[in-house]
C-alpha positions in Angstrom: -191.7 -96.5 96.0 -190.8 -92.8 94.0 -192.4 -94.6 90.9 -195.7 -94.8 93.1 -195.5 -91.4 94.6 -194.7 -89.1 91.6 -197.7 -87.5 90.2 -196.4 -87.1 86.9 -195.3 -90.4 86.8 -193.7 -91.4 83.4 -192.9 -95.1 84.5 -194.0 -97.8 82.6 -196.9 -100.2 83.8 -194.7 -102.8 84.4 -192.5 -100.9 87.0 -195.6 -99.7 88.8 -196.9 -103.6 88.9 -193.6 -104.4 90.3 -193.6 -101.5 93.2 -197.4 -102.8 93.8 -196.3 -106.7 94.1 -193.4 -105.2 96.5 -195.8 -103.2 98.8 -198.4 -106.5 98.6 -195.1 -108.8 99.8 -194.5 -106.6 102.8 -197.8 -106.3 104.1 -198.2 -110.0 104.1 -194.8 -110.9 105.7 -195.1 -111.7 109.0 -195.1 -108.2 110.3 -198.2 -107.8 109.0 -200.0 -105.8 112.0 -197.2 -103.4 112.1 -198.2 -100.7 109.6 -198.0 -97.3 111.2 -201.1 -95.0 110.4 -198.9 -92.4 108.9 -197.7 -95.0 106.3 -201.1 -96.6 105.8 -202.1 -92.9 105.0 -199.3 -92.2 102.4 -200.2 -95.6 100.8 -203.8 -95.0 100.5 -203.0 -91.6 98.7 -200.7 -93.4 96.4 -203.3 -96.1 95.7 -206.0 -93.4 95.2 -203.8 -91.7 92.6 -203.4 -94.9 90.5 -206.9 -95.7 90.6 -207.2 -92.1 89.1 -204.6 -92.0 86.7 -204.1 -95.5 85.3 -206.2 -97.9 83.4 -204.6 -101.1 83.2 -206.7 -103.6 85.1 -203.9 -105.5 86.7 -202.7 -102.4 88.3 -206.1 -101.7 89.8 -206.5 -105.1 90.9 -203.3 -105.1 92.8 -204.0 -101.6 94.1 -207.3 -103.1 95.7 -205.3 -106.1 97.0 -203.1 -103.9 98.8 -205.9 -101.8 100.1 -207.4 -104.8 101.4 -204.3 -105.9 103.3 -204.0 -102.2 104.8 -207.5 -102.8 106.1 -206.8 -106.1 107.4 -203.6 -104.6 109.2 -205.6 -101.9 110.6 -208.1 -104.5 111.8 -205.5 -106.5 113.8 -203.8 -103.6 114.8 -206.7 -102.2 116.6 -207.8 -105.6 118.0 -204.3 -105.8 119.7 -205.1 -102.3 121.2 -208.3 -103.1 122.5 -206.9 -106.8 123.5 -204.1 -104.8 125.6 -206.8 -102.1 127.2 -209.3 -104.7 128.0 -206.4 -106.9 129.8 -205.5 -103.9 131.7 -208.8 -102.9 133.0 -209.6 -106.4 134.1 -206.5 -107.5 135.9 -206.2 -105.8 139.1 -203.2 -104.0 140.5 -201.1 -106.3 142.6 -199.3 -104.4 145.3 
């Protein structure tokens, strides 16, 4: 992850690609909806930096794929929270 976060990264494109594939694998695991907003913001900042500083098409494609997965995870997380709130409102208290 350090290779992705460094502003003056001298890492090779292959290293960056490997890191992005690792992030992609983590996001597509069975715990897809368990991405905290803070982690999502950090990953988005890294992707933004990569899109501005790297010209490799594979890095850009992987960055967009990771971005799509983050949006899907956020959507899933929001739907789960909405479902919990809806359930709490619709179920009367039994005392």
